C-alpha positions in Angstrom: 163.0 133.0 154.1 161.2 134.8 150.9 160.3 138.7 151.3 156.8 137.7 152.2 154.5 134.3 152.3 151.3 134.5 150.1 148.5 132.9 151.4 145.1 132.5 149.2 142.1 132.5 151.3 141.2 134.5 154.5 139.4 131.9 156.5 140.2 131.0 159.8 143.2 128.0 158.6 144.7 131.3 156.4 144.2 133.7 159.2 145.8 131.6 161.9 148.8 131.2 159.4 149.1 134.8 159.1 149.0 135.6 162.6 151.4 133.4 163.5 153.7 134.5 160.7 153.0 138.2 161.6 153.9 137.6 165.2 157.2 135.8 164.1 158.0 139.3 162.2 157.5 137.3 158.8 155.8 139.7 156.2 152.9 138.1 154.6 149.8 139.2 152.2 146.5 137.2 152.3 144.5 137.3 149.0 140.7 136.6 149.5 137.8 136.6 146.9 135.3 137.9 149.2 134.9 141.7 148.8 135.1 142.5 152.2 134.9 140.9 155.5 131.3 141.3 155.8 130.2 140.4 152.5 128.3 137.3 153.7 127.3 135.2 156.8 130.2 133.2 158.0 128.6 130.0 159.3 127.2 129.2 162.5 128.7 127.9 165.6 131.7 126.3 166.1 133.0 124.0 168.8 136.8 124.4 169.2 138.2 121.6 170.9 141.1 121.3 173.4 143.4 118.7 171.4 143.7 120.8 168.3 141.6 124.3 168.3 142.4 125.4 171.0 146.3 125.0 170.9 146.3 126.9 167.4 144.9 129.7 169.2 147.2 129.6 172.0 150.1 129.5 169.6 148.2 133.1 168.3 148.5 134.4 171.5 144.8 135.3 171.4 143.4 132.5 173.6 141.8 135.7 176.1 139.8 137.2 173.1 138.7 133.6 172.3 137.6 133.0 175.6 135.5 136.2 175.6 133.4 135.1 173.0 132.5 131.4 174.1 128.9 131.2 174.3 127.9 129.3 177.6 126.3 126.6 178.2 126.6 126.0 174.6 128.1 122.3 175.3 124.7 121.1 176.5 123.4 118.3 174.4 120.0 116.4 173.7 119.3 113.1 171.4 115.7 112.5 170.5 114.4 109.9 168.7 112.4 110.5 165.8 109.3 110.1 167.9 110.9 112.9 170.2 112.0 110.7 173.1 114.9 111.7 174.8 117.6 109.3 174.6 120.8 110.8 175.8 121.2 114.5 177.6 124.1 116.2 179.0 124.0 119.5 180.6 126.9 122.2 180.1 128.3 122.2 183.4 131.7 124.3 182.2 134.3 121.7 182.4 133.8 120.6 178.8 136.8 121.0 176.4 134.9 121.8 173.3 133.6 125.7 173.8 131.2 126.9 171.4 131.9 130.1 169.3 130.6 131.9 166.2 132.5 131.5 163.7 132.2 135.0 162.3 133.2 136.4 165.9 136.3 134.2 165.9 137.2 135.3 162.1 136.9 138.8 163.3 139.4 138.3 166.5 142.0 136.7 163.9 141.3 139.7 161.2 141.8 142.3 164.0 145.0 141.0 165.1 146.4 141.5 161.7 148.4 145.0 160.5 146.0 146.8 158.1 146.3 145.5 154.4 147.2 142.0 155.4 144.7 141.0 153.6 143.4 141.9 150.1 139.9 141.7 150.0 138.2 141.0 146.0 141.0 139.4 145.2 139.3 135.9 143.6 142.0 133.3 141.6 141.2 132.3 138.8 144.5 130.5 138.1 148.0 129.3 139.6 151.2 128.2 137.7 154.8 127.1 138.3 157.5 129.2 137.2 160.3 126.9 138.5 162.6 127.0 141.2 159.8 126.9 143.6 158.3 130.2 142.6 154.7 130.5 141.5 152.3 133.3 139.2 148.8 133.8 140.8 146.3 135.1 138.5 143.2 136.9 139.5 139.9 137.4 138.0 140.4 140.9 137.1 143.8 140.0 135.1 146.0 141.1 138.1 148.8 138.8 138.7 151.4 138.1 141.9 154.6 136.2 142.0 155.7 134.4 145.3 158.1 132.3 146.4 155.8 130.7 149.0 152.3 130.1 148.2 149.8 128.4 150.7 146.3 127.4 149.6 144.3 127.9 152.3 141.4 128.6 149.8 139.1 125.7 150.8 137.1 122.4 149.1 137.8 124.0 145.4 141.3 125.4 146.2 143.2 126.8 142.8 146.1 126.1 144.7 145.8 122.8 145.1 146.0 121.2 141.2 150.0 122.3 141.5 150.7 119.5 144.3 147.8 116.9 143.3 145.2 115.6 140.6 142.6 115.1 142.9 139.4 116.4 143.7 136.5 116.5 145.9 133.9 114.2 145.1 130.2 114.2 146.8 129.8 112.0 149.7 126.7 110.5 149.4 124.8 113.2 151.5 123.6 116.8 151.2 122.5 119.2 154.3 119.9 121.8 154.0 120.0 124.5 156.5 117.1 126.5 158.2 117.1 129.1 160.8 114.6 129.8 163.2 114.8 133.5 164.6 113.8 134.5 168.4 113.2 131.4 168.9 111.9 131.3 172.8 109.2 133.7 172.0 108.1 132.8 168.5 109.1 129.2 168.6 108.6 128.7 172.0 108.1 124.4 171.7 110.8 124.0 169.4 113.4 126.0 171.5 112.2 124.0 174.7 112.8 120.8 172.7 116.2 121.9 171.7 117.1 123.4 174.9 120.0 125.1 175.8 122.6 124.0 173.4 122.6 121.3 170.8 120.1 118.8 169.8 120.1 116.1 167.2 117.7 113.2 165.8 118.8 110.8 163.4 118.1 107.3 161.4 120.6 106.0 158.6 119.9 108.4 155.8 117.9 111.3 157.7 119.0 113.3 160.3 118.4 116.9 162.0 121.0 118.6 164.0 120.2 121.7 165.6 122.1 124.8 167.4 121.2 126.9 169.8 123.5 129.9 168.4 123.9 133.7 170.1 120.6 135.5 169.7 118.3 133.0 170.3 118.5 131.9 167.4 118.4 128.4 166.3 119.9 127.0 163.2 119.4 123.3 161.9 121.0 121.1 159.4 119.1 118.5 158.0 120.7 115.9 156.5 119.8 113.6 154.0 121.8 110.8 152.4 120.5 110.9 148.5 122.3 111.2 144.7 123.4 114.7 143.7 120.0 114.1 141.2 117.2 113.2 143.9 118.1 117.0 145.0 118.0 118.6 141.8 114.5 117.6 141.1 113.6 119.6 143.9 113.2 123.6 142.9 114.8 125.1 145.7 114.1 128.7 144.1 110.7 127.9 145.2 110.9 128.1 149.1 107.7 126.7 149.7 108.0 123.9 147.7 111.3 122.9 148.7 110.3 123.2 152.3 107.4 120.7 152.1 109.5 118.1 149.8 112.1 118.1 152.3 109.7 117.9 155.1 107.8 115.2 153.6 111.1 112.9 154.0 110.5 113.3 157.7 106.6 111.9 157.7 106.4 110.1 161.1 108.9 112.2 163.0 107.7 114.4 165.8 106.0 117.8 164.6 108.2 119.5 167.0 111.4 118.1 165.3 109.7 118.8 161.8 109.2 122.2 162.6 112.7 122.9 162.4 112.3 122.4 158.8 108.7 123.6 158.0 109.0 126.6 160.6 112.0 128.0 159.3 112.4 131.6 158.7 114.5 131.5 155.5 114.3 129.6 152.8 116.0 126.6 152.9 119.7 126.3 151.6 121.3 123.3 150.2 124.7 122.0 151.4 126.0 119.4 149.0 128.6 117.5 150.9 132.2 116.6 148.9 135.3 115.0 150.2 139.0 114.5 149.1 140.1 111.0 149.3 140.9 109.9 152.8 145.0 109.9 153.0 145.5 111.8 150.4 149.1 113.0 150.2 151.3 114.5 147.5 154.9 114.6 146.6 157.2 117.6 147.7 156.8 120.9 145.4 159.1 123.4 146.2 157.4 126.5 147.0 153.7 125.4 148.0 151.8 123.7 150.2 147.9 123.5 151.4 146.3 123.6 155.0 142.5 123.2 155.5 139.9 122.2 153.7 142.3 122.7 150.8 144.5 119.7 151.8 142.4 117.3 153.3 138.7 118.0 152.5 136.6 115.5 154.8 132.8 114.4 155.6 131.4 116.8 158.1 132.7 115.7 161.3 133.7 118.2 163.6 137.1 118.4 163.3 137.4 120.8 159.8 137.8 124.2 161.4 139.7 123.0 164.4 142.3 121.5 162.2 142.3 123.9 159.4 143.4 126.6 162.5 146.0 123.8 164.0 147.3 123.0 160.2 148.0 127.1 160.3 149.8 127.4 163.6 152.3 124.1 162.7 153.2 125.7 159.3 153.4 129.0 161.0 155.7 127.5 163.9 157.5 125.3 161.2 158.6 128.5 158.9 159.7 130.3 161.8 161.7 127.6 163.1 163.4 127.2 159.6 164.0 131.3 158.4 166.6 129.8 155.6 165.1 126.7 154.7 161.7 126.5 153.3 161.7 122.7 152.0 162.3 121.7 155.4 159.8 124.1 156.9 157.1 122.7 154.4 158.7 119.2 154.8 158.4 119.5 158.6 154.6 120.5 158.1 153.2 118.0 155.7 154.8 114.8 157.2 152.9 115.8 160.3 149.9 117.1 158.6 149.3 113.8 156.5 148.9 111.6 159.3 147.0 114.3 161.4 144.4 114.9 159.2 143.9 111.3 158.1 143.5 110.2 161.6 140.7 112.7 162.0 138.7 111.4 159.3 139.2 108.0 159.8 138.0 107.8 163.6 134.8 109.2 162.8 134.0 106.2 160.7 135.4 103.5 163.2 133.3 105.3 166.1 129.9 105.7 164.0 130.1 102.6 162.0 131.8 100.2 163.9 130.3 97.6 166.7 133.4 98.0 168.8 132.9 101.0 170.9 130.9 98.8 173.4 128.5 101.4 174.4 125.4 100.9 171.9 123.7 103.2 169.4 123.2 106.2 171.5 127.2 106.7 171.9 127.2 106.2 168.4 124.8 108.9 168.0 126.7 111.2 170.4 130.0 110.9 168.9 128.7 111.2 165.5 127.3 114.5 166.8 130.1 116.1 169.2 132.5 115.3 165.8 129.7 117.0 163.4 131.3 120.3 161.6 129.1 123.1 161.4 130.4 123.9 158.1 129.9 127.0 155.5 
């Protein structure tokens, strides 16, 4: 085992890896571009699945802390038609396998579980290069460098570590999401809050969709999905909140006012988030001393699995390194050989369920499947 493992990125996957390595006594340093843990909002709700994300948290020894931040009742779900008709409704009876938590709170649990100084904030990577024999140099924006014999890219969609392994880059999926928030919803937006219910709600057509989550603190967080080329969005002036809001709302003309209010009544300016993905089934030849996890390895269109897979990647890589303390390459090979098919299956499952015709349960089933596997991404 090298003198220490270098992880780029303090997202959930990188922090799970750091925690598992810490539990096994393996020195680790995490370099994060953000200047502090509170530098920005960490996103909204995440449903943590019992078949991957929760397994990862069990490996970290933090499952009790996880259960303490679960938002009760948030697994409730509604599917509405564009005219507001309820097509499907499911209550949260406490037995579901996808409890919801706030991403920021989960991240904080992981940060608190690491020794002080493990995460080096304000270290934005500008480049990486191979030095041979499994060693790599990381250069940061301030000109400082670090050399490591085990480098892990947990740095997301636009990973600076990925080029060491593959020339693949994310491509636009053909869809973008516009985020909106309604605060103090039960009092200030009571009709919309009643429509959403206690958990999540969605309404969609083939090219327009609304996904909404009731988050902590009486907040409704909406994701307005539109299947349009990037040039279409570029023609909208998102610097002018009123103009952008009106233009997006126009695309939902004819929808129930209680639904379109999720756009027009937003308490923040609409935030545009183009969705990108790496090629499904991406693999690379083993390169000594470096690997990837999470979105850096297998960024896909939002399908509910992104954060869960990243955490499982981190846990599995940590276990592999602990099991092969004297053979890094054996550990990385074992990890990648399991990670590649696991991530491919997660990416292709969504397409089969939402576009296939063999589910036998009709369009409502497809809507529910699409929603329950939807990733509440950053």
